[in-house]
C-alpha positions in Angstrom: 27.9 28.7 14.7 27.0 31.8 12.6 30.2 33.6 13.4 32.3 30.4 12.9 30.7 30.1 9.4 31.5 33.8 8.6 35.1 33.3 9.8 35.5 30.2 7.6 34.1 32.1 4.6 36.5 35.0 5.1 39.4 32.6 5.5 38.5 30.8 2.2 38.1 34.1 0.4 41.5 35.4 1.7 43.3 32.2 0.8 45.4 32.2 -2.4 44.8 29.2 -4.7 47.3 27.7 -7.1 44.9 28.1 -10.0 45.8 31.8 -9.9 49.2 31.1 -11.4 49.8 32.6 -14.9 50.0 30.8 -17.3 47.6 28.3 -15.8 49.6 25.1 -14.9 49.1 21.9 -16.9 47.9 20.0 -13.8 46.7 21.5 -10.5 45.1 19.5 -7.7 43.9 21.2 -4.6 44.7 19.3 -1.4 43.6 19.6 2.2 45.0 22.4 4.4 46.5 25.9 4.1 50.2 27.0 4.1 50.8 30.1 6.2 53.7 32.1 4.9 56.2 33.0 7.6 57.7 36.5 7.7 61.1 35.1 7.0 61.1 32.3 4.4 63.9 29.8 4.7 65.1 27.9 1.5 67.1 24.7 1.5 68.5 22.9 -1.6 69.5 19.3 -2.3 71.6 20.1 -5.3 74.4 22.7 -5.6 73.1 23.8 -9.1 69.9 25.0 -7.5 71.7 27.1 -4.9 72.4 30.0 -7.2 68.6 30.4 -7.7 68.1 31.5 -4.1 69.4 35.1 -4.4 67.3 35.5 -7.6 64.2 34.2 -5.8 65.0 36.4 -2.8 65.3 39.5 -4.9 61.9 38.8 -6.7 60.1 38.2 -3.4 61.6 41.4 -1.8 60.5 43.4 -4.9 56.9 42.2 -4.7 56.2 41.5 -1.1 57.2 42.3 2.5 58.5 38.7 3.1 62.2 38.1 3.7 64.1 35.1 2.2 67.2 33.4 3.7 69.1 30.2 2.9 68.8 27.4 5.3 71.5 24.6 5.5 68.7 22.0 5.9 64.9 21.6 6.2 63.9 25.0 5.0 60.2 25.9 4.8 60.8 25.8 1.0 62.8 22.9 -0.4 64.4 22.8 -3.9 65.0 19.2 -4.9 66.4 17.6 -8.1 64.1 14.8 -9.4 65.5 13.2 -12.6 62.2 11.5 -13.2 60.6 14.8 -14.2 60.9 15.0 -17.9 61.4 18.3 -19.7 64.1 20.9 -19.1 61.6 23.6 -18.0 59.2 21.2 -16.2 58.7 21.4 -12.5 56.5 20.0 -9.7 55.3 22.3 -6.9 53.9 20.7 -3.8 52.3 23.0 -1.2 51.7 21.4 2.2 50.7 23.0 5.6 54.2 23.0 6.9 56.4 23.3 3.8 56.6 23.9 0.1 58.7 21.6 -2.2 59.8 22.3 -5.7 61.1 19.4 -7.7 62.8 19.6 -11.1 65.3 17.8 -13.2 67.2 21.0 -14.1 67.9 24.5 -12.8 65.6 25.9 -15.6 62.7 23.9 -14.3 63.4 24.9 -10.7 63.6 28.5 -11.7 60.1 28.4 -13.3 58.8 26.6 -10.2 60.1 29.5 -8.1 58.5 32.0 -10.4 55.1 30.3 -9.9 55.7 30.5 -6.1 56.6 34.2 -6.4 53.2 34.8 -8.0 51.5 33.0 -5.2 53.5 34.9 -2.5 52.6 38.2 -4.2 48.9 37.3 -4.2 49.2 36.2 -0.5 51.1 39.4 0.6 48.1 40.5 2.8 46.5 37.2 3.9 49.7 35.2 4.1 47.6 32.1 3.3 48.1 29.8 0.3 45.8 26.8 -0.3 47.7 23.5 -0.3 48.0 21.9 -3.8 50.1 19.7 -6.0 51.1 21.2 -9.3 52.8 19.6 -12.3 53.7 22.0 -15.0 55.8 22.6 -18.1 55.5 24.9 -21.1 53.6 23.9 -24.2 55.9 25.8 -26.5 59.7 26.0 -26.4 59.7 29.6 -27.8 57.7 32.0 -25.6 58.8 35.5 -26.6 58.2 39.2 -26.3 59.4 42.0 -28.5 60.4 45.4 -27.3 60.7 48.0 -30.1 63.0 50.9 -29.2 64.0 51.9 -32.7 62.2 55.2 -32.4 62.0 55.7 -28.6 64.6 54.9 -26.0 63.0 53.6 -22.7 66.3 53.2 -20.8 68.1 50.5 -18.8 65.7 50.5 -15.8 62.6 49.9 -17.9 64.3 47.2 -19.9 65.3 45.3 -16.8 61.8 45.7 -15.4 60.4 44.1 -18.6 62.9 41.2 -18.3 61.8 40.6 -14.7 58.1 40.6 -15.7 58.9 38.2 -18.6 60.6 35.8 -16.2 57.7 36.0 -13.8 55.3 34.9 -16.5 57.7 32.3 -17.9 58.5 34.1 -21.2 62.0 33.0 -22.3 62.9 34.8 -25.6 63.5 38.6 -25.7 63.4 40.2 -29.1 65.1 43.5 -28.8 64.3 45.7 -31.8 66.9 48.5 -31.6 67.4 49.8 -35.1 65.1 51.1 -37.8 65.3 53.5 -40.7 64.7 56.7 -38.6 67.3 55.8 -35.9 70.2 53.7 -34.8 70.3 52.6 -31.2 73.4 50.4 -30.8 76.9 51.9 -30.2 79.5 50.5 -32.6 82.8 52.2 -31.8 84.2 51.4 -35.3 81.4 53.4 -36.8 80.8 56.5 -34.5 78.6 58.3 -37.0 75.9 55.7 -36.6 75.2 57.1 -33.1 76.4 60.8 -33.4 74.2 61.2 -36.5 72.0 58.1 -36.9 70.7 58.2 -33.4 69.7 61.8 -33.6 66.0 62.9 -33.7 62.7 61.3 -33.0 59.2 61.2 -34.4 58.3 64.8 -33.4 61.7 66.5 -33.5 64.4 65.7 -36.1 66.9 67.7 -34.0 66.3 65.8 -30.7 69.4 64.7 -28.8 71.0 61.4 -29.9 69.9 58.5 -27.6 71.4 55.1 -27.8 72.7 52.1 -25.9 76.4 52.0 -25.2 78.2 48.6 -25.4 78.7 48.7 -21.7 74.9 49.3 -21.1 74.0 46.4 -23.3 76.4 44.0 -21.6 75.1 45.0 -18.2 71.5 44.5 -19.1 71.8 41.1 -20.8 74.4 39.8 -18.2 
């Protein structure tokens, strides 16, 4: 009995709960049971518009966990379903059961944010592979949820900007304010005005003769694509 109790306590401690989602969901009800994450997660969709979200979800899971994601023609362990009764473009319903996980939304945007919540749970469950069953109804309180990146004096580079965009999506931030120009420097290439970058992008806070650093039009189009 003693060892059984210890095992149960360890199991409960290792289990990831939906309350750990950031931001905290509007409604979260814990239900009976535990979902054990398989090594390969299969995803099925009931709507063609949701299908394009699978590669995005797979890339996020691969980046943060050791789990693999594949598309399943039917009855995947994760099911993406359109539900027109869910109001709100970014609203979603996430239902975690012992044998499967279902995400319902009335739009691809809502389904996307439901998947982001699931990515957070999978990341937390990377070691234990256990997620407590729950029913979640969520939608953002504010339409504008932004983050500003100021690169007017220091250029972080394409890789860092894309990493920030991924983290924004993971935490359901939807507006990216990119501050690229300021009085000491110009960071956007405009081919009609080449001196803006050959002269205006030169220097930094500590060295006025530092090499010019700026975003080319091709870099910008690739980042925001």
